[in-house]
PAVEX-594198 format. One record per residue: x, y, z of N, C-alpha, C in turn. Coordinates in steps of 0.2 Angstrom, whole numbers, plus 2048, in hexadecimal, padded with zeros to 3 digits. Example, Ala and Ser with C-alpha at 12.3 -4.5 7.8 and 13.67 -1.06 7.14 Angstrom:
<recs>
8427E482783E7EA8278427F0827 8407F58238447FB824840800827 
</recs>
This chain:
<recs>
8047FA800800800800804806800 80380B7FB8078117FB8038167FF 80881A803805820807806826802 80082980180082F7FC7FE8357FF 80283A7FF8008418017FD8457FB 7F78477FC7F38497F77F08507F9 7F28557F57EF85C7F77EA85E7F3 7E58627F67E08657F27DA8607F1 7D985C7F67D48567F57CD8597F5 7CC85F7F87C58627F97C38667F3 7C88677EE7C686A7E87C28667E3 7C08697DE7BC8657D97BF8607D6 7C58617D37C985B7D07CC8577D6 7CE85A7DB7D18567E17CC8507E3 7C68527E57C184D7E87C08487E3 7BF8497DC7BE8447D87C483F7D8 7CA8427D87D083E7D87D08397DF 7CE83C7E47CE8397EB7C98337EA 7C38347E77BE82F7E67C18297E2 7C482B7DC7C78267D87CD8227DB 7D18257DF7D78227E27D481D7E7 7CF81F7EA7CC81A7EF7C98147EC 7C68157E67C380F7E27C780B7DE 7CD80E7DC7D180A7D77D98097DA 7DA80B7E07E18097E37E08077EA 7E68057ED7E58037F47E98097F8 7EA80E7F57EE8147F87EB8167FF 7F08178037EE81B8097EF822808 7E98268097E982D8077EA83280C 7EF83680D7EF83B8127EE84280E 7E884580F7E684A80B7E685180F 7E885680C7E985D80F7E686280A 7E286680D7DE86C80A7DD87180F 7DE87780C7DC87D8117D587F811 7D187C80C7CA87E80C7C988580C 7CE88980A7CE89080A7CC893803 7CC88F7FE7CB8927F77C488F7F5 7C488A7F07BE8877EE7BD8807F0 7C287D7F47C18777F77BB8777FC 7B78717FD7B28718017B286A805 7B086A80B7AF86480F7AA86080C 7A486380979F8608077A185A801 7A585C7FD7A78587F87AB8517FB 7AF8538007B384D8037AE849807 7A984C80A7A484880E7A084380A 79E84680479A8427FF79D83C7FC 7A483C7FC7A78367F87AC8327FD 7AE8358037B38318077B283280E 7AC8338117AB8348187AC82D81B 7B082E8217B28288257B6823822 7B982481C7BD81F8197C381E81C 7C581881F7CB8178237D281881F 7D18188187D78198147D9821813 7D58258167D582C8157D783081C 7DC83481C7DD8388227DD83F81F 7D98448227D984B81F7DB84F824 7E08548227E28598267E1860823 7DF8658277DD86C8247E4870825 7E68728207ED8768217ED87B81B 7EF88181C7F08868177F7885814 7F788280E7FE88080B802885809 80088C80980489180780989380D 80888F81380C890819810889819 81688981C81988281D81687E821 81787782181587282581887382C 81387383181687483881886D83A 81C86C84081F866842819861844 81486384780F85F84980B85C843 80A86083E80785D83880B858834 81285983481785483181784E835 81684E83C81684884081084483F 80A84883D80484483C804841835 80784483080884282980C83B829 81283C82D81683682D814831832 80F83283680D82E83C81382C840 81683184281C83084781A82E84E 81E82A85181D82785782382585A 82382486182982286482881A866 82D81686382C80F86482E80D86B 82E80686D830804874837805875 83B80687084280787184480E872 83F81287284181987284381D86C 84181A86684381C86083D81F85C 83E82585983882885583882484E 83282184D83181D84682B821843 82B82083C82682383882481F832 81F82182F81C81E82981E822823 82081F81D82382381881D826814 81F82B81081A82E80A81D82C804 81A82880081C8257FA81B82A7F4 81582D7F38138317EE8118387F1 81283D7ED80F8437EF80B8467E8 8058477E980184A7E37FF8517E5 8028567E280185D7E47FC8607DF 7F68607E17F08637DD7EE8697DF 7EF86B7E67EC8717E87EF8777E5 7EA87C7E37EC8827E07E68877E0 7E788D7E07E28927DF7E18927D7 7DB8907D57DB88E7CE7D58927CA 7D28977CD7CD89B7CA7D18A17C5 7D08A07BF7D48A47BA7D18AB7BB 7CB8AC7BB7C88B37BB7CA8B67C1 7CA8B37C77CD8B67CD7D48B87CD 7D88B47C97DF8B57C97E08BC7C5 7DB8BE7C07DC8C47BD7DA8CA7C1 7D68C97C67D48CF7CA7D88CF7D0 7DB8CA7D27E08CA7D87E68C57D7 7EA8C77D27EF8C37D07F48C27D6 7F68C77DA7FB8C67DF7F98C07E4 7F38C07E67F18BA7EB7F28B37E8 7F08B37E17F08AD7DD7F78AB7DD 7FB8AF7DA8028AD7D98068AB7E0 8058AF7E58088AE7EB8068A77EE 7FF8A67EE7FD8A07F180089A7ED 7FF89A7E68028947E28098937E3 80D8997E38148987E48168957EA 8138987F08158967F781388F7F8 80D88D7F580A8867F680F8817F3 8118837ED81587E7EA81C87D7ED 81F8837EF8268827F282687F7F9 8208807FD81F87C80381F875802 81B8737FD81A86C7FB8218687F9 82586C7F582B86A7F38308697F9 83086E7FD83486D803832868807 82C86680882986180C82C85A809 82B85A80282E8547FE835852800 839857801840856802841852809 83C85380D83C84F814839848813 83784680E83483F80D83983B80B 83C83680F84283280E84182D809 83A82B8088398258038348277FE 83582E7FC8308307F783282D7F0 82D82A7ED82E8277E682B82C7E0 8278307E28238347DD82083B7DF 8218407DC81E8477DD81B8497D7 8148497D781184B7D180E8527D2 8118577CE80F85E7CE80985F7C9 8038607CB7FE8617C67FE8687C3 7FE8687BD7FE86F7B97F886F7B4 7F98737AF7F38757AB7F58767A4 7F187579F7F28777987F387E797 7F188279C7F188A79B7F888C79C 7FD88979E80488B79E80688C797 80488979280688978C80388F788 7FD89278B7FA8987887F5895782 7F389A77E7EE8987797F1894773 7ED88E7727EF88A76C7ED88D765 7F188B7607EF88D75A7E9889757 7E688B7527DF8897507DF88174F 7E487E74D7E487774C7EA873750 7EE8777537F48747577F287275E 7F786E7607F786B7677FE86C76A 7FE86E77080486E774807867776 80D86677481086077781386177E 81585C78181985D78781F861786 82186678A82786A78A82686F784 82087178281F87677D82187D781 82388277E82488978181F88B786 82188D78C81C88F79181A897790 81489878E81289F78D80B8A0790 80B8A17978058A279A8018A9798 7FB8A97987F78AF7967F48B279C 7F48AF7A27F08B37A77F48B17AE 7F38B47B37F78B37BA7F68AC7BC 7F08A97BC7EF8A27BE7F489E7BA 7F489E7B47F989A7AF80089B7B1 8028A27B28088A37B480A8A07BB 8068A07C080789D7C68088957C5 8058927C180688B7C080C88A7BC 80E88E7B881588E7B481A88F7BA 8198937BE81E8947C481F88E7C8 81988A7C981A8847CD81E87F7C9 81D87E7C382087A7BE82887B7BF 82A8827BE8318847BF8348827C5 8308827CB8338807D18348797D2 82F8757CF82F86E7CF83586B7CB 83786F7C583C86D7C184386E7C5 8438747C88498767CC84B8717D2 84586E7D584686A7DB8488637D8 8458617D284785B7CF84F85B7CD 8518607CB8588617C985D8627CF 85B8667D385F8687D985F8627DE 8598607E085985B7E68578547E4 8578537DD85584C7DA84E8497DD 84A84E7DD84384B7DF8408487D9 83C8437DA83983F7D58328437D2 8348487CF82E84D7CD82B84A7C6 82584B7C682184A7BF81C84F7BF 81C8537B98178587B88118567B3 80B8577B58068567B080285C7AE 80085C7A87FC8627A57F685F7A3 7F08627A57EA85F7A37E586479F 7E086179C7DB8667997D686879D 7D186B79B7CC86E79F7C88687A2 7C88687A97C58637AD7BE8647AE 7B985F7AD7B285F7AF7B18597B3 7AB85A7B67A88547BB7A38577BF 7A08527C379B8537C879E8587CE 79985C7D179B8607D77A08657D5 7A08687CF7A486D7CD7A18747CF 7A58797D17A387F7D379F8837CE 79A8867D07958897CB79888F7C7 79E8917C97A18977C57A48947BF 7A588D7BE7A888B7B97A388A7B3 7A68897AD7A288A7A779C8847A6 79E87E7A77998797A67948797AB 79587A7B279087A7B778B8817B5 78F8867B378B88C7B178688B7AC 7888877A77838857A177D8817A4 77F87C7A87798787AB77587C7AF 7778817B37738857B776F88A7B3 77288D7AE76E8927A976888E7A6 76A8887A376588579F75F8827A4 7618807AA75C87E7AF7578837B1 75A8897B275688F7B47538937AE 7548917A87528947A275589B7A1 75B89C7A375E8A27A27638A279C 7658A879A7698A97947708A7796 7748A379277B8A279377F8A678F 7848AA7917888AE78D78E8A978B 78F8AA7847958A678179A8AB77E 7A08AA7807A58AF77D7A68AD775 7A68B27717A78B176A7A48B7766 7A88B97617A68BF75D7A18BD757 7A28B675679D8B375179D8AC752 7988A874F7988A175079F89D74E 7A38A174A7A989E7477AF89F74C 7AE8A47517B48A67557B38A475C 7AF89F75E7AD89D7657B3899768 7B589B76E7BA8977717B9890772 7BE88C7727BD8847727C2881778 7C087C77A7C387877F7C387077E 7C886D7817C78657817C6864788 7C18607897BF85F7907C1858792 7C28577997C585179C7C18507A3 7BE84A7A37BA8497AA7C08487AF 7BE84A7B57C384A7BB7C58437BC 7C083E7BB7C28377BC7C78347B7 7C78377B17CC8357AC7D38387AE 7D383E7B17D98407B47DC83C7B9 7D883A7BE7DA8367C37DC82F7C1 7D982C7BC7DC8267B97E38277B6 7E482D7B37EA82E7B07F082F7B5 7EE8327BB7F38337C07F582C7C3 7F08277C47F18217C67F681D7C1 7F581E7BB7F981B7B580081E7B6 8018257B78078287B780B8257BD 8078247C380B8227C980E81B7C8 80C8177C28108117C18168127BC 8178187BA81D8197B682381B7BA 8298187B882F81A7BC8318217BA 8318267BF83382D7BE83A82D7BC 83B8327B78428347B58458387BA 84B8357BD84E8387C385583C7C0 8568417C285C8457C08638417C2 86383D7C78698397C986A8347C4 8658317C186682C7BC86982F7B6 8678357B486B8387AF8728397B0 87383B7B687A83C7B887F8367B7 87C8307B987F82A7B88818287B1 87C82A7AD87D8297A588182E7A2 8828347A58868397A288283E79E 87B83D79E87684179A87384679E 87784B79F8748517A48738577A0 87385779987285D79686B860796 86885F79086186279085C85D793 85C85D79A85885879D85385B7A1 84D8577A28478597A68448537A9 83F8557AE83B8507B183684D7AC 8328487AE82D8467A982784B7AA 82484B7A481E84F7A381984C79F 81284C7A180D84879D80784D79C 80584D7967FF8507947F984B795 7F484E7997EE84979A7E884D796 7E68497917E184C78C7DA84978C 7D584D78A7CF84A7887CF848781 7C984677F7C88437787C4847774 7C084C7767BC8507727BD858773 7BD85B76D7BE86276D7B786576B 7B586A76F7AF86E76E7AF87576F 7AC87976B7AC88076C7A7881772 7A78877757A288877B79B888779 79988A773792889771790882770 79487E76D79387776C792873772 79687577779587277E78F873781 78D87A78178787C784781879780 78187877A77B87577677B86D778 78186A77978186377B77E862782 77F86778677C86678D77586778D 77286C78976B86D788768867785 76B86478076885E77D767858783 76D85778776C85278C767854791 76685A79276185C79775A85C794 75985C78E75385C78A75086378B 75486878B75286F78B755873786 75287978575487E78075A882783 75F88477F76488878176388F77F 76389478376289B78276989E783 76C8A077D7738A377E7748AA77A 7798AD77C77B8B37797838B3778 7858B577278C8B577178F8BC774 7948BC7777978C177A79E8C3777 7A08C97757A68CA7727AC8C7776 7B18C47737B68C27767BA8C777A 7BA8CD7787BE8D277B7BB8D4782 7B58D27837B28D378A7B38CD78F 7B78C878C7B98C37917BE8C5796 7C08C179A7C58C379F7CC8C579C 7D08C979F7D68CA79C7DA8C379C 7DE8C27977E28BC7967DE8B6794 7D88B77917D48B278F7D78AF788 7D88A87897DA8A47837D48A1780 7D48A17797CE89E7767CE897775 7D48947757D588D7747DB88A778 7DA88477B7DF88177E7DF87A77B 7E587777A7E68707777ED86D779 7EC86777B7F286377D7F385D778 7F985B7777FA8557737FB84F778 7F684A7787F684577C7FA83E77A 7FE83F775800839772805835776 80983977B80E83577F80A830784 80583378780182E78B7FE828787 7FB82A7817F882577D7FD81F77B 80382177A80981C77880A81877E 80A81B78480C81778A80681278C 8008137887FB80E7897F581178D 7F581878F7EF81A7937E981C78F 7E381A7917DD81B78E7D881E793 7D58237917D08267967CA822797 7C882079D7C281C79F7BB81E79C 7BA82579D7B482879A7B582C794 7B082B78F7B082F7897AD83678B 7AE83B7877AB8417887A3841789 7A083E78579983E78579683A78B 79A83578D798831794799836799 79F83A7997A083E79F79B84479F 79984779A79484C79A78D84A79C 78B84479A78484279C7848407A3 78A83D7A678A83C7AD78A8427B1 78E8477AF78E84D7B37878517B3 7848517AD77E8557AD7788517B1 77884B7B07738477B47748477BB 77A8477BE77C8487C577A84E7C7 77C8547C477B85A7C677385C7C6 76F8597C276885A7C27658567C8 7688517CA76584D7CF76884F7D6 76D8537D676F8567DC77085E7DC 76A8617DD7698687DC76D86C7E1 7708697E677486D7EB77B86F7E7 77C86B7E278286D7DE7818717D8 77A8737D77788777D177687E7D3 77387F7D876F8857DA77488A7DD 
</recs>
């Protein structure tokens, strides 16, 4: 059984990953969340209440781990011989971050500081884990900026963030790379597409569509014309969780191994794009949701210039690396969307 330290489990993506890990692995999960941003206890209670494999600690990760929390994480105790013994942490999955793009454009300093300090504290903690096998730093497609009309960013494409949130995630990546090189930490970086799923915050695009249609209200869609509407490739959070389990089974690229072979020039840690299977523009997504709900979509095109500062019309990642390794997402996009819409309509406390 691996002992896994998992941050951000109360967030939308995090709680889906927690649920999936409980169903598909035997991992013991030590979970940390500040519940200060968009993480909620309600999500955790609905999927993991009283599960003996889950230990939850509330801590603001933008501050260093205090000694008492470290003792709890490692389950340190004094044995009969008077020696301090502890249990190891094998994996760290660092998912926690302030992730609201629009809020990052109105309050960039708090977003940047939170995400920078959070990541550096996690990397410093990782240095104290004597038997650490893997540190997965969760990042986003947004670090690459807007994709061209038909192109897709491969792993290690140039980093060109368009907004403060994306820049904060790029900074997390840079720190993780530096710790991989300087301290030989077993770092892996993942970049994911737009994540969807049940229990998503109502400020996000898909829940907002479901809410507007259910209430019979007009849904604003950014686009100067039907041919210039922004598009995204969507990925169910369960598919992302499955990819993380898959990645955990791959041996990470260690800097020390490169030193032994003399190949220390243009070297870097492992990076994986986690991609969905269907690209839709924003209007196509809204129309599909209306079809599943059996209702009419009332919408209005809003000029792209009125979107938030740093708005990217299209994101796209090349998922061929994961495909070659043998990863296939469990849920198709259509299955994902139907599941999300049906759940949300049956659980109005996540809709209203």
